[in-house]
C-alpha positions in Angstrom: 0.0 0.0 0.0 2.8 2.4 0.9 4.6 1.7 -2.4 1.3 2.4 -4.3 0.9 5.7 -2.4 4.5 6.7 -3.2 4.0 5.8 -6.9 0.7 7.7 -7.1 2.3 10.7 -5.4 5.2 10.7 -7.9 2.8 10.4 -10.8 0.7 13.3 -9.4 3.8 15.4 -9.1 4.8 14.7 -12.7 1.3 15.4 -14.0 1.3 18.7 -12.1 4.6 19.6 -13.7 3.3 18.8 -17.1 0.2 21.0 -16.7 2.1 24.1 -15.6 1.3 27.0 -17.8 4.0 27.9 -20.3 6.2 31.0 -19.7 4.1 34.1 -20.4 4.9 35.8 -23.7 6.7 39.1 -23.4 4.8 42.1 -24.8 6.6 45.2 -25.8 4.4 48.2 -26.4 5.7 50.7 -29.0 4.3 54.1 -29.9 5.5 55.0 -33.4 5.1 57.9 -35.8 2.4 57.2 -38.5 5.0 57.5 -41.3 6.6 54.3 -40.0 3.5 52.1 -40.4 4.6 50.1 -43.4 8.2 49.5 -42.5 7.6 48.7 -38.9 5.2 46.0 -39.9 8.0 44.4 -41.8 10.5 45.0 -39.1 8.1 43.3 -36.6 8.1 40.1 -38.7 11.8 40.0 -38.9 12.3 40.7 -35.2 9.7 38.0 -34.3 11.7 35.5 -36.3 14.6 36.1 -33.9 12.5 36.5 -30.7 9.5 34.3 -31.2 8.5 34.6 -27.5 8.2 38.4 -27.7 5.2 40.2 -29.1 5.5 43.8 -30.4 2.4 45.8 -30.1 2.4 49.1 -32.1 0.3 52.2 -31.7 0.5 54.8 -34.5 -0.3 58.5 -34.6 1.5 61.8 -35.0 4.5 62.1 -32.7 3.0 65.0 -30.7 -0.3 63.1 -30.1 1.6 60.0 -29.0 3.5 62.2 -26.5 0.2 63.5 -25.2 -1.0 59.9 -24.7 2.2 59.1 -22.7 1.7 62.2 -20.5 -1.9 61.0 -19.9 -0.7 57.7 -18.6 -0.5 55.4 -21.7 1.6 52.3 -20.8 4.4 52.4 -23.4 7.8 50.8 -23.4 9.4 52.4 -26.5 8.7 55.6 -28.4 9.7 55.9 -32.1 9.3 59.6 -32.9 9.6 61.7 -36.0 10.3 64.8 -33.9 13.4 65.2 -31.7 11.9 68.1 -29.8 9.0 65.9 -28.7 11.4 63.5 -27.1 13.5 66.3 -25.6 10.4 67.7 -23.9 9.4 64.3 -22.5 13.0 63.7 -21.2 12.9 67.1 -19.5 9.6 66.0 -17.9 11.2 62.7 -16.8 8.9 60.5 -19.0 11.8 58.9 -20.9 15.2 57.6 -20.1 18.3 59.6 -20.8 19.3 58.2 -24.2 17.6 59.3 -27.4 18.8 57.2 -30.3 18.6 58.3 -34.0 17.8 55.4 -36.4 16.6 56.9 -39.7 16.1 60.0 -41.8 13.5 61.2 -44.4 13.1 63.8 -47.1 10.3 66.1 -48.2 8.8 65.8 -51.6 6.1 67.7 -53.6 3.8 65.2 -55.3 0.7 65.1 -57.4 -1.8 62.5 -58.7 -2.2 64.6 -61.8 -0.3 63.1 -64.7 0.4 66.5 -66.3 3.1 67.4 -63.8 6.6 66.5 -64.8 10.1 67.5 -63.8 9.7 71.2 -63.7 11.9 73.4 -61.5 10.2 73.0 -58.1 10.8 76.6 -57.0 9.3 77.9 -60.2 6.4 75.4 -60.0 5.5 76.5 -56.5 5.7 80.2 -57.3 3.3 79.8 -60.2 0.9 77.3 -58.6 -2.3 78.9 -57.4 -4.3 75.9 -56.1 -4.5 74.3 -52.7 -1.7 72.3 -51.1 -2.1 69.3 -48.8 0.3 69.3 -45.9 0.6 68.1 -42.3 -0.8 70.3 -39.6 2.3 72.3 -38.4 1.5 72.5 -34.7 0.9 68.8 -34.1 2.4 66.9 -37.1 6.2 66.8 -37.6 5.7 66.6 -41.4 3.7 69.9 -41.1 6.4 71.5 -39.1 9.0 70.6 -41.6 6.8 71.7 -44.5 6.2 75.1 -42.9 9.9 75.5 -42.3 10.7 74.6 -45.9 8.2 77.1 -47.3 9.6 79.8 -44.9 13.2 79.1 -45.9 12.1 79.2 -49.6 10.3 82.6 -49.1 7.0 81.1 -50.1 5.2 80.7 -46.8 3.1 83.9 -46.9 1.7 83.1 -50.3 0.6 79.6 -49.2 -0.7 80.3 -45.7 -4.4 80.4 -46.8 -4.1 77.5 -49.3 -2.9 74.7 -47.1 -5.3 71.7 -46.5 -4.0 70.3 -43.2 -3.9 66.6 -42.4 -3.9 65.1 -38.9 -0.8 62.9 -39.5 1.7 62.2 -42.2 -0.2 59.3 -43.7 -3.4 61.4 -44.2 -1.5 63.6 -46.6 -2.0 60.7 -49.1 -5.5 62.2 -49.3 -3.7 63.8 -52.2 -4.3 60.6 -54.0 -8.0 61.4 -54.3 -7.3 64.3 -56.6 -9.1 66.8 -54.4 -6.0 68.9 -54.4 -3.4 68.8 -57.2 -0.3 69.2 -55.0 0.9 68.1 -51.6 4.0 67.9 -49.5 4.7 64.5 -48.1 7.6 62.3 -47.0 9.7 60.5 -49.7 9.0 57.2 -47.9 5.3 57.6 -48.4 5.5 59.0 -52.0 7.8 56.3 -53.3 5.4 53.6 -52.2 2.2 55.2 -53.5 0.5 53.6 -56.5 -1.7 56.7 -57.2 0.9 59.5 -57.2 2.0 60.0 -60.8 4.7 62.6 -60.1 6.8 63.8 -57.3 10.1 65.7 -56.9 12.4 65.8 -53.9 12.6 69.2 -52.2 16.0 70.7 -51.4 17.0 69.7 -47.8 16.2 71.9 -44.9 18.7 73.3 -42.5 16.9 71.1 -40.0 17.3 67.3 -40.3 14.2 65.2 -40.7 15.1 62.4 -38.3 13.5 59.5 -36.5 14.5 58.8 -32.9 14.0 56.0 -30.4 13.6 56.4 -26.6 12.7 54.0 -23.8 10.0 55.1 -21.4 11.2 55.7 -17.8 8.3 53.6 -16.4 8.8 50.7 -18.8 8.9 47.2 -17.3 10.5 45.9 -20.5 13.4 48.2 -20.9 15.8 45.4 -21.8 13.5 44.1 -24.5 12.9 47.7 -25.8 16.7 48.1 -26.0 17.0 44.9 -28.0 14.5 46.3 -30.5 16.6 49.6 -30.8 19.7 47.5 -31.4 17.8 45.6 -34.0 16.7 48.9 -35.7 20.4 49.9 -35.9 21.5 46.6 -37.4 22.7 46.4 -41.0 19.7 44.3 -42.1 17.1 46.7 -40.6 18.9 49.8 -42.0 18.8 48.2 -45.4 15.1 47.5 -45.0 14.5 51.1 -44.0 16.2 52.2 -47.2 14.1 49.9 -49.2 11.0 51.7 -47.8 12.4 55.1 -48.8 14.1 56.2 -45.6 17.8 57.1 -45.3 20.2 55.7 -42.9 21.5 58.0 -40.1 24.9 58.1 -41.8 23.7 59.3 -45.2 23.9 62.9 -46.2 20.7 64.6 -47.4 21.2 66.0 -50.9 18.9 67.5 -53.5 
């Protein structure tokens, strides 16, 4: 009887061990600028192949709106911003850790869904154009800030102030594809992958870099995993993928 009880106890112990729940999957929550949607979905697949037990959950919006969500208590591990100042402000407010890491760059283009536009001199084109211009909202969308800055540096801002149609984020500028406005300013990474834009030309670079930056949130419970994704972003393979999606590596010079 004692032998039977010992055997049964051993079996029960083994069965209990077999029915233990598997180790919980690690979830890393990432807030990312809307202009990163396409490429980060690809990066997510590649990252998951290396870290199958880690799930990346992305939230997309304009960088300033994502920052507002963080200030309001959104639980985020990593912030991929298209605006350095947004991250600097959050760091000053102790929402993010000290390091802010650049991982990509972008360029501005003027584009149109109208097939009649060709390779005209962009300054002359914008001086003569009298229609509306689709652009990001300058106070809340980095693309809008960069657009406003470019028009100011080109001496064209005053003549366009009342003709901008503002979009709530960089991706919404592809509203231009509908043909409701003939011209718009968007990122090269969006223009190059659009199937409905029939023409675009790269604008001369700004004095201000159009960069993308990563920062880990101060309250993150997954800072090591977030850092692993930053290291992955900076790897040769990820930098190559970013270039395939129209971004520039952090080491490339912006030229006209």
